[in-house]
N, C-alpha and C positions, 0 to 999 in steps of 0.2 A: 404481805402475804402478797402469797398466787393466790388470782383470782378465781380459776375454778378453784379451789386450795379451800379456797371462801366458798364460793357455790354451794361445792357438795356438803360442806360442813351445817350451810344455812336450810340448803332444802334434801340431805339426808340422811346429816350424824352424824357425817367419814370425814375421817381422816385422813390425808394424803400426805407419802413420801414419795419424792422424787427425783428423783436424782439425772445424771445426762446416758442412760444407757435405758432407763422406763419410770417406770413410774409403781405405787400400790397403795391402793385403799383400805380401810377398814377401820371399824367398831369394835369393841366394848363394850361385852353386856355382859357384867355378876361377873364369870368364873370363866367367860370365853371370850376370844378372839377369835369374831366375823370377819375374811378375808373379803373382800368383795368384788376385786380386782390385780390381777395382773399381769403386766404387759408390760415387756423385754424390745425395745426395737430391732429390727430384722434385726441390722449389721452387727446384733452384740444378742445370737439370741447363740445358743450352745462352748458359749465360750468364759460362763461359770456362771456370769449373771444373777440368773432363776436362781441357783444358790444363796449365792449370796444374799437374797432379797431371804430367798428362806430361812435363815440366817440371822437373818435384821427379825427380819416377823417374831419368829420366834426370841427373840430378843429380846424385845417391846411387850409382846404376850407376859413370861414373864417378868419384867419386870411392871408390868402392871395385875403383880398377881393372880394370870390366868392359867390355867389346866389345863388348856386344852385351848388348840384352836379345826376353827371353820369353815371352811367350805362348797363349794357346788361347780359342777361340770356343765354348761348344755351340751346338750350332746347332738342338739343342730347347730354348735356353732363351729367357724372351722375351721382346718387343723383339733378335733377338740382332744381327738385320743391320742396325741399327741403333747397335749393336756395332765390332758387326765394318767398319765404313767410318768411324768414327769412328780404331781400332785403322791401321787405311792412313793415316789420314786425317795422322794426330801421323811419318808415316814408315815403321809394320811392312811386308814382305814375307807373304804367302800362301806361307811353306816345302812345305805337306801338308797336304792336308786330304783325313778317315778321315770314316768315315758319319757318329758323331755331333760332331768336335774339326774345330776350320780351328787350325793349327800359326801362328803368326807370328813375325816377328824382325825387332829393328831392332838395322843397324851404326851403331851410334855413336863 
């Protein structure tokens, strides 16, 4: 097992999907999948990798009897508008907009 994967599982209770294009971390609780991080290497952005990850996330959630996917975007993050627009394009809806975080949810 990848050391980082082992660390985040032990420390934060997160699972990790990783391949040569990037990674995403997530946690399943009750009937929801919480996506913590999604990262695509710069050279693979705008090439469909993010959409592929979104499909993998949906499949993982459905395979684990989840009814919703949930994520946040930090408004202090670099290029957060691009991230927010991508997430909305994947079918997520804004549920709450607080000072530093935008909360989004997707019904499966």
